[in-house]
C-alpha positions in Angstrom: -22.8 8.7 -20.9 -25.8 11.0 -20.8 -27.7 9.1 -18.1 -26.3 9.3 -14.5 -25.2 5.8 -13.5 -25.5 6.4 -9.7 -26.3 8.9 -7.0 -22.9 10.5 -7.1 -23.1 11.2 -10.9 -26.6 12.5 -10.5 -25.4 14.9 -7.8 -22.4 16.0 -10.0 -24.8 16.5 -12.9 -26.9 18.8 -10.7 -23.8 20.8 -9.7 -23.1 21.4 -13.4 -26.7 22.2 -14.1 -26.8 24.9 -11.4 -23.6 26.5 -12.6 -25.0 26.5 -16.1 -28.3 28.1 -14.9 -26.3 30.9 -13.4 -24.8 31.6 -16.8 -21.4 29.8 -16.5 -19.6 27.1 -18.5 -19.2 23.8 -16.4 -17.9 20.4 -17.3 -16.7 17.2 -15.5 -12.9 17.2 -15.6 -9.8 15.0 -15.3 -9.8 11.4 -14.2 -13.5 11.1 -13.9 -13.9 11.7 -17.7 -11.2 9.0 -18.4 -13.1 6.5 -16.1 -16.5 7.3 -17.6 -15.1 6.8 -21.2 -13.7 3.4 -20.1 -17.1 2.4 -18.8 -16.1 2.5 -15.1 -17.7 4.3 -12.2 -15.4 7.1 -11.1 -14.3 7.3 -7.5 -15.0 11.0 -7.5 -16.0 13.7 -10.0 -14.3 17.0 -10.3 -16.0 19.9 -12.0 -14.2 22.6 -14.0 -15.9 26.0 -14.7 -15.4 29.5 -15.8 -17.2 30.7 -12.6 -14.8 32.4 -10.1 -14.5 30.9 -6.6 -16.6 33.7 -5.1 -19.3 33.1 -7.7 -19.3 29.3 -6.9 -19.8 30.1 -3.2 -22.8 32.4 -4.0 -24.5 29.7 -6.1 -24.2 26.9 -3.6 -25.2 27.1 0.1 -22.8 24.5 1.4 -19.2 25.1 0.4 -15.8 25.5 1.8 -12.5 26.7 0.3 -9.7 24.1 0.1 -7.6 25.9 -2.5 -9.1 29.3 -3.2 -5.7 30.6 -4.3 -5.9 27.9 -7.0 -9.5 28.5 -7.7 -10.8 25.3 -5.9 -14.0 25.3 -3.9 -15.6 22.1 -2.4 -19.3 22.0 -3.0 -21.4 19.7 -0.8 -24.4 18.3 -2.8 -26.6 15.7 -1.1 -24.0 13.6 0.8 -21.3 14.0 -1.8 -18.4 16.5 -2.0 -17.2 17.9 -5.4 -14.2 19.9 -6.1 -15.3 22.8 -8.3 -12.2 24.5 -9.9 -12.1 27.6 -12.0 -10.4 27.1 -15.4 -6.8 28.3 -14.9 -3.4 28.5 -16.4 -0.4 28.2 -14.1 2.5 30.6 -13.5 6.0 29.4 -12.7 6.7 26.3 -10.6 9.6 26.9 -8.3 9.3 24.0 -5.8 8.6 21.1 -8.2 5.1 20.9 -6.9 2.9 24.0 -7.1 2.7 27.1 -9.2 3.7 30.4 -7.6 0.6 31.9 -9.0 -2.4 31.0 -11.2 -4.4 33.0 -13.7 -8.0 32.2 -14.4 -8.3 31.2 -18.1 -10.2 29.3 -20.7 -11.1 25.6 -20.8 -8.5 25.0 -23.5 -5.7 26.7 -21.4 -6.8 24.7 -18.4 -6.5 21.4 -20.3 -3.0 22.4 -21.5 -1.7 22.7 -17.9 -2.8 19.2 -16.8 -0.5 16.1 -16.6 -1.5 13.5 -19.1 -3.7 13.5 -22.2 -6.0 10.9 -20.8 -6.6 13.1 -17.7 -7.0 16.3 -19.8 -10.5 15.9 -21.2 -13.7 17.5 -20.2 -17.2 16.1 -20.4 -20.5 18.0 -20.8 -23.1 15.9 -19.0 -25.9 18.1 -20.4 -25.0 17.5 -24.0 -23.4 14.1 -23.4 -20.3 15.3 -25.3 -16.5 15.0 -24.6 -14.5 18.2 -25.0 -11.0 17.2 -25.9 -8.3 19.8 -26.6 -5.4 17.4 -26.1 -6.3 14.3 -28.1 -6.9 12.4 -24.9 -9.5 10.2 -26.4 -7.2 9.0 -29.1 -4.6 8.1 -26.5 -7.2 6.4 -24.3 -8.2 4.2 -27.2 -4.6 3.5 -27.9 -4.0 2.7 -24.2 -1.2 5.3 -24.1 0.2 7.5 -21.3 1.4 10.7 -22.9 2.3 13.9 -21.2 0.4 17.0 -22.4 2.8 19.2 -24.3 6.5 19.0 -23.4 6.9 16.1 -21.0 10.1 17.6 -19.5 8.2 20.8 -18.7 5.3 18.9 -17.2 7.6 16.9 -15.0 9.6 19.9 -14.0 6.4 21.6 -12.9 5.4 18.7 -10.6 8.0 16.0 -10.0 5.3 13.6 -8.7 4.0 13.3 -12.3 7.1 11.1 -13.0 5.8 8.5 -10.5 2.2 9.0 -11.6 3.1 8.0 -15.1 4.3 4.7 -13.7 1.2 4.3 -11.6 -1.3 5.0 -14.5 0.7 2.6 -16.7 0.5 0.0 -14.0 -3.2 0.2 -12.9 -4.6 0.9 -16.4 -2.2 -1.6 -18.1 -1.3 1.2 -20.7 2.0 1.8 -22.5 4.0 5.0 -21.9 4.6 7.2 -24.9 8.4 7.1 -25.9 9.0 10.8 -25.4 7.2 10.7 -22.1 9.2 7.7 -21.0 12.5 9.3 -22.0 11.5 12.3 -19.7 10.6 9.9 -16.9 14.0 8.2 -17.1 15.9 11.5 -17.5 14.3 13.0 -14.4 13.8 10.0 -12.2 16.4 11.1 -9.6 14.5 14.4 -9.1 11.6 12.4 -7.4 13.5 12.9 -4.2 12.4 16.6 -4.2 8.8 15.4 -3.5 7.5 14.8 0.0 7.7 11.3 1.4 3.9 11.3 1.9 3.1 11.9 -1.8 5.6 9.3 -2.9 4.2 6.8 -0.4 0.7 7.1 -1.7 1.7 6.5 -5.3 3.8 3.4 -4.3 0.8 2.0 -2.4 -1.4 2.3 -5.5 1.3 0.7 -7.6 1.9 -2.3 -5.3 -1.7 -2.8 -4.3 -2.6 -3.1 -8.0 -3.1 -6.7 -9.3 -0.5 -5.6 -12.0 2.1 -4.9 -9.3 4.8 -6.8 -11.2 4.4 -4.4 -14.1 4.8 -1.5 -11.6 8.0 -3.2 -10.3 9.4 -3.5 -13.8 8.6 0.1 -14.7 10.1 1.4 -11.4 13.2 -0.6 -12.1 13.6 0.3 -15.7 13.0 4.0 -15.2 15.5 4.4 -12.3 12.7 5.4 -9.9 13.3 2.2 -7.8 16.9 3.2 -7.2 15.9 6.7 -6.3 13.1 5.8 -3.9 14.0 2.3 -2.6 17.8 1.9 -3.1 17.5 -1.1 -0.7 15.6 -3.0 -3.4 18.2 -2.0 -6.0 20.9 -3.5 -3.8 19.3 -7.0 -4.1 20.5 -7.1 -7.8 23.4 -9.4 -8.2 23.1 -10.7 -4.6 23.6 -14.4 -5.3 21.9 -17.1 -3.3 22.7 -20.8 -2.7 21.6 -22.4 -6.0 20.4 -25.6 -4.3 17.7 -23.5 -2.5 17.3 -20.7 -5.0 17.6 -21.9 -8.6 15.6 -18.9 -9.6 18.7 -16.6 -9.2 19.6 -13.5 -7.2 17.5 -11.9 -4.4 16.0 -9.3 -6.8 14.7 -12.0 -9.2 13.4 -14.0 -6.3 11.4 -11.0 -4.9 9.9 -10.2 -8.3 8.7 -13.9 -8.7 7.1 -13.7 -5.3 5.2 -10.6 -6.3 3.9 -12.6 -9.4 2.7 -15.4 -7.1 0.6 -13.2 -4.8 -3.2 -13.2 -5.3 -4.8 -10.1 -6.9 -6.1 -8.8 -3.6 -3.5 -8.4 -0.8 -3.1 -6.4 2.4 -0.6 -3.6 2.4 1.6 -5.3 5.1 1.7 -8.5 3.0 2.9 -6.9 -0.2 5.4 -4.7 1.6 6.7 -7.7 3.5 7.3 -9.5 0.2 9.2 -6.4 -1.1 11.3 -6.1 2.1 11.6 -9.7 3.5 15.1 -10.2 2.0 16.6 -6.7 2.0 18.8 -7.8 4.8 20.6 -10.3 2.6 23.0 -8.0 0.7 24.5 -6.5 3.9 24.7 -9.9 5.6 26.0 -12.0 2.6 29.1 -14.1 3.3 30.7 -17.4 2.2 31.5 -20.0 4.8 34.5 -22.4 4.9 32.7 -24.9 2.7 32.0 -22.3 0.0 28.3 -22.0 0.9 26.6 -18.6 0.7 25.2 -17.5 4.1 22.9 -14.6 5.2 23.3 -14.9 8.9 20.8 -12.7 10.7 19.3 -11.3 7.5 15.8 -11.5 9.0 16.7 -9.3 12.0 18.7 -6.9 9.9 15.9 -6.8 7.3 13.4 -6.0 10.0 15.5 -3.0 11.1 15.9 -1.8 7.5 12.2 -2.2 6.9 11.4 -0.1 9.9 13.8 2.6 8.6 12.4 2.6 5.1 8.8 2.8 6.2 9.5 5.6 8.7 11.3 7.4 5.9 8.2 7.1 3.7 5.9 8.1 6.7 3.9 4.9 6.9 1.5 4.6 9.9 2.8 2.9 13.0 0.3 0.0 12.6 1.5 -0.6 9.0 5.1 -0.5 10.1 4.6 -2.8 13.0 2.7 -5.4 10.9 5.3 -5.4 8.1 8.3 -5.4 10.4 6.9 -8.4 12.3 6.4 -10.4 9.1 10.0 -9.7 8.0 11.4 -10.5 11.4 9.4 -13.8 11.7 9.7 -15.1 8.1 12.6 -17.5 8.9 10.8 -19.0 11.9 8.5 -20.9 9.6 11.3 -23.5 8.9 11.0 -24.6 12.6 7.2 -25.0 12.9 7.1 -28.8 12.7 9.4 -29.1 15.7 7.5 -26.6 17.9 5.7 -27.8 21.0 1.9 -27.4 20.6 1.8 -24.4 23.0 4.5 -22.5 21.1 2.9 -23.3 17.8 -0.5 -22.1 18.9 1.0 -18.8 20.2 2.8 -18.4 17.0 -0.3 -18.9 14.9 -2.5 -16.8 17.2 -0.6 -13.6 16.4 -2.7 -11.1 14.3 0.0 -11.0 11.6 0.1 -14.8 11.1 -2.3 -15.0 8.1 -0.2 -12.6 6.1 3.0 -14.2 7.2 1.7 -17.6 6.1 1.0 -16.2 2.6 4.5 -14.6 2.6 5.9 -18.1 3.5 3.9 -19.7 0.7 5.2 -17.4 -2.1 8.7 -17.5 -0.6 8.9 -21.3 -0.9 7.0 -21.4 -4.2 9.4 -18.9 -5.8 12.5 -20.8 -4.8 13.0 -24.4 -3.7 9.3 -25.3 -4.0 9.2 -27.3 -0.7 5.7 -26.7 0.6 5.8 -29.2 3.5 5.7 -26.6 6.3 2.9 -24.6 4.5 0.8 -27.8 4.2 1.5 -28.6 7.9 0.3 -25.1 9.0 -2.8 -25.3 6.8 -3.6 -28.6 8.4 -3.1 -27.1 11.9 -5.3 -24.2 11.0 -8.1 -26.6 10.2 -7.4 -28.6 13.3 -7.5 -25.6 15.6 -10.5 -24.0 13.8 -13.3 -25.3 16.0 -12.2 -23.4 19.1 -10.2 -20.2 20.0 -6.6 -20.9 19.3 -5.8 -19.2 22.6 -8.8 -20.0 24.9 -9.7 -17.9 27.9 -7.3 -18.6 30.8 -8.2 -21.3 33.4 -6.4 -19.4 36.1 -5.9 -15.6 36.8 -3.8 -13.5 39.1 -6.5 -13.2 41.8 -6.8 -17.0 41.8 -3.1 -17.2 42.7 -3.5 -14.6 45.5 -6.5 -16.7 46.8 -4.1 -19.7 46.9 -1.8 -17.6 49.1 0.9 -17.0 46.5 2.9 -13.8 46.8 2.2 -11.2 43.9 5.3 -10.4 41.8 7.2 -11.2 38.6 6.8 -14.9 39.4 3.0 -14.6 38.8 3.7 -14.2 35.0 5.8 -17.3 34.9 3.1 -19.3 36.8 0.3 -18.1 34.6 2.3 -18.8 31.4 3.1 -22.3 32.7 -0.6 -22.9 33.3 -1.5 -21.6 29.8 1.2 -23.8 28.2 -0.4 -26.9 29.7 -3.8 -25.7 28.8 -2.8 -25.2 25.2 -1.3 -28.7 25.1 -4.4 -30.2 26.5 -2.8 -31.3 29.8 -5.1 -29.1 31.9 -8.7 -28.8 30.8 -10.6 -27.2 33.7 -10.2 -24.5 36.3 -10.2 -27.1 39.1 -7.4 -29.1 37.5 -5.4 -26.0 36.9 -5.7 -24.8 40.6 -4.7 -28.2 41.8 -1.7 -28.3 39.5 -0.6 -24.9 40.8 -0.9 -26.1 44.4 1.2 -29.1 43.7 3.9 -27.4 41.6 4.6 -24.2 43.4 6.0 -24.5 46.9 5.6 -22.5 50.0 8.5 -20.3 48.9 6.1 -18.6 46.5 3.7 -17.9 49.4 3.5 -15.0 51.8 6.1 -14.9 54.5 
């Protein structure tokens, strides 16, 4: 660990060196130390020092204050940014997020205020030594998430740490220390005190992780799922027709789908897996033949998905892509009977690739009938040599040149031409113009 692995580490090392040269103590801090000890390149490196914020700004020419009240100054070194934070201890936390006041302190006191032992270590890049006041290295080797000090106090200070415990256990594949886990469970409902944006970011990291099923299980067992996403909790015990869903209720079905996803997924895909069947519990009924029905669950689920994602402050683009996948997921049963033009339009939508993967894991996790998936994969190959929606043969100005009257009818005519183009009935501009002349009478023309 004494040799910088990349340009960012070299720049961080230089920040430490310059603080030391000015007579201060300075170390790498937090998650970057954990990552370096695990042999991974950290995404960023934070520096902790006994230099006061005003001293940091005197030492470095390019800085800006992001949290001067908390002793944090951003230093720009080469093209990299480093948060340089003064060692501190925290006063009372009244909002479950931030201390009312901070006191500049020693490195040991600074370590004691941090969240988990594996994030509470310092590293001296000059000496190549780990400074560990919290037994973080022992827990790192034991693959254990343990709160520093009293877990109840740590979680009361910042409620988001409850969810961060789940995230670290998921992405690192670590166990959670029993006393820390007990505090997570006891305080799960208080996660609602945290802003939607902070909750959303932790959920994204959990479900974008290849170990997302472990995250699902921990969220479920801890009570956090019920607190954050009660719509998923409602899927428990929502029985499905056994002839199509031998795997069990909607909750089990969704968990199996998560297992079947590839390691790398888009955010709309993994969210559409989570939410595609949330409309089933409110639409569940039994018909006169005793068969379980979920009439309109795709439409209801799309509305619920939009509400959840708005609640968690997802972006409009993320909401639209996920809602579209939920709304369309039942359409896949009809694809073999679609006319070519309709099928091409269906497949040309930007969300189709994710929707096809949603369909694959939906079928594979339940009845196992993959006919429609195979059909669409074949069509993808068949349509691959040319644009699935080619440039139009006829445009609006062509219709005007033919003497047709502009208006709502234009859209119908252009769509009719495109349909025949997609089906191969019209292959050239000349053919298309001739067809329009024949098909659309003088009633469509100017007075």
